[in-house]
ZAMARMI-341430 format. One record per residue (C-alpha): x, y, z; residue number from 1; residue in one letter. Coordinates in nm, 4 decimals. Each point is the difference from the previous one (the first is absolute). Layout:
<atoms>
ATOM        px        py        pz  resi  resn
ATOM         X         Y         Z   NUM     A
...
</atoms>
This chain:
<atoms>
ATOM        px        py        pz  resi  resn
ATOM    3.4228   14.2829  -11.7160     1     X
ATOM    0.3542   -0.1364   -0.0081     2     X
ATOM    0.1667   -0.1286   -0.3138     3     X
ATOM    0.0268   -0.3757   -0.0423     4     X
ATOM    0.3362   -0.1505    0.0838     5     X
ATOM    0.1441   -0.2906   -0.2012     6     X
ATOM    0.0998   -0.3215    0.1811     7     X
ATOM    0.2887    0.0869    0.2302     8     X
ATOM    0.1918   -0.3234   -0.0550     9     X
ATOM   -0.0234    0.0322   -0.3791    10     X
ATOM    0.1330    0.3561    0.0159    11     X
ATOM    0.2771   -0.1155    0.2326    12     X
ATOM    0.0985   -0.2809   -0.2405    13     X
ATOM    0.0185    0.2372   -0.2954    14     X
ATOM    0.2087    0.2443    0.2016    15     X
ATOM    0.2238   -0.2619    0.1595    16     X
ATOM    0.0810   -0.1597   -0.3348    17     X
ATOM    0.0837    0.3393   -0.1449    18     X
ATOM   -0.2728   -0.0005   -0.2624    19     X
ATOM   -0.1429    0.3361    0.1035    20     X
ATOM    0.3416    0.1640   -0.0213    21     X
ATOM    0.0908   -0.1503   -0.3390    22     X
ATOM   -0.3474    0.0460   -0.1453    23     X
ATOM   -0.1762    0.2972    0.1583    24     X
ATOM   -0.2784    0.0083   -0.2615    25     X
ATOM   -0.0938   -0.3560    0.0991    26     X
ATOM   -0.0538    0.1011    0.3618    27     X
ATOM   -0.1946    0.3102   -0.1010    28     X
ATOM   -0.2229   -0.1863   -0.2462    29     X
ATOM   -0.0757   -0.2745    0.2522    30     X
ATOM   -0.0942    0.2531    0.2657    31     X
ATOM   -0.2116    0.2039   -0.2421    32     X
ATOM   -0.1912   -0.3033   -0.1262    33     X
ATOM   -0.0548   -0.1261    0.3550    34     X
ATOM   -0.1358    0.3400    0.1101    35     X
ATOM   -0.2308   -0.0001   -0.3040    36     X
ATOM   -0.1786   -0.3125    0.1207    37     X
ATOM    0.2168   -0.3044   -0.0724    38     X
ATOM   -0.0081   -0.2703    0.2660    39     X
ATOM    0.2724   -0.1180    0.2351    40     X
ATOM    0.0082   -0.3281   -0.1953    41     X
ATOM    0.0741    0.1950   -0.3168    42     X
ATOM    0.2825    0.1850    0.1786    43     X
ATOM    0.1484   -0.3287    0.1200    44     X
ATOM   -0.0164   -0.1513   -0.3510    45     X
ATOM    0.1799    0.3026   -0.1414    46     X
ATOM    0.2599   -0.0210    0.2771    47     X
ATOM    0.0712   -0.3663   -0.0728    48     X
ATOM    0.0174    0.0694   -0.3743    49     X
ATOM    0.2504    0.2818    0.0575    50     X
ATOM    0.2123   -0.2191    0.2275    51     X
ATOM   -0.0043   -0.2968   -0.2398    52     X
ATOM    0.0871    0.2250   -0.2952    53     X
ATOM    0.2917    0.1488    0.1924    54     X
ATOM    0.1184   -0.3450    0.1066    55     X
ATOM   -0.0160   -0.1239   -0.3602    56     X
ATOM    0.2040    0.2968   -0.1207    57     X
ATOM    0.2631   -0.0552    0.2677    58     X
ATOM    0.0252   -0.3696   -0.0853    59     X
ATOM    0.0421    0.0796   -0.3696    60     X
ATOM    0.2718    0.2550    0.0761    61     X
ATOM    0.1908   -0.2310    0.2358    62     X
ATOM   -0.0800   -0.3400   -0.1496    63     X
ATOM    0.3663   -0.0941   -0.0529    64     X
ATOM    0.0714    0.0579    0.3700    65     X
ATOM   -0.3127   -0.1898    0.1017    66     X
ATOM    0.0904   -0.2967   -0.2206    67     X
ATOM    0.3513   -0.0042    0.1444    68     X
ATOM   -0.1326   -0.0106    0.3538    69     X
ATOM   -0.2569   -0.2711   -0.0783    70     X
ATOM    0.2394   -0.2238   -0.1941    71     X
ATOM    0.2847    0.0642    0.2432    72     X
ATOM   -0.2209   -0.1009    0.2911    73     X
ATOM   -0.1180   -0.3123   -0.1824    74     X
ATOM    0.3588   -0.0960   -0.0886    75     X
ATOM    0.1149    0.0533    0.3578    76     X
ATOM   -0.2842   -0.2051    0.1432    77     X
ATOM    0.0542   -0.2778   -0.2525    78     X
ATOM    0.3721   -0.0122    0.0735    79     X
ATOM   -0.0606   -0.0191    0.3742    80     X
ATOM   -0.2430   -0.2896   -0.0518    81     X
ATOM    0.2580   -0.1851   -0.2117    82     X
ATOM    0.2704    0.0593    0.2612    83     X
ATOM   -0.2293   -0.1354    0.2719    84     X
ATOM   -0.0843   -0.3082   -0.2098    85     X
ATOM    0.3694   -0.0831   -0.0369    86     X
ATOM    0.0734    0.0800    0.3663    87     X
ATOM    0.2405    0.2843   -0.0743    88     X
ATOM    0.0616    0.2161    0.3103    89     X
ATOM   -0.2314    0.3010    0.0199    90     X
ATOM    0.2844    0.2512    0.0478    91     X
ATOM    0.1654   -0.1154   -0.3240    92     X
ATOM   -0.3338    0.0003   -0.1774    93     X
ATOM   -0.0728    0.3580    0.1067    94     X
ATOM    0.3418    0.1214   -0.1164    95     X
ATOM   -0.0315   -0.1869   -0.3292    96     X
ATOM   -0.3438    0.1467   -0.0695    97     X
ATOM    0.0215    0.3506    0.1431    98     X
ATOM    0.3459    0.0969   -0.1274    99     X
ATOM   -0.0833   -0.0295   -0.3743   100     X
ATOM   -0.3266    0.1884    0.0542   101     X
ATOM    0.1793    0.2827    0.1836   102     X
ATOM    0.2649    0.0157   -0.2723   103     X
ATOM   -0.2726    0.0042   -0.2661   104     X
ATOM   -0.1778    0.2938    0.1664   105     X
ATOM    0.3297    0.1849    0.0398   106     X
ATOM    0.0715   -0.0196   -0.3707   107     X
</atoms>
């Protein structure tokens, strides 16, 4: 009798996102519990919980960068809309919007 194998795609996701390398006990515990009778649905739930936890941690660690990107993108889009409303040439609008953003990221 062969040992049960966990869902291949779930294992691939954990590996591809680096969760098995950064948290080897997680991968071992998931495999052990699955081999002891847990279902594929349980394995998938645990996989999604691990991914969402990792994503939340990364967002918390990099929130200042994320906010800069979100607000910078909103400011750029808003400025381009204003330039189009007042019929300012697109080339001038792009330079006026992109240059301050590039300078801000360089600082």
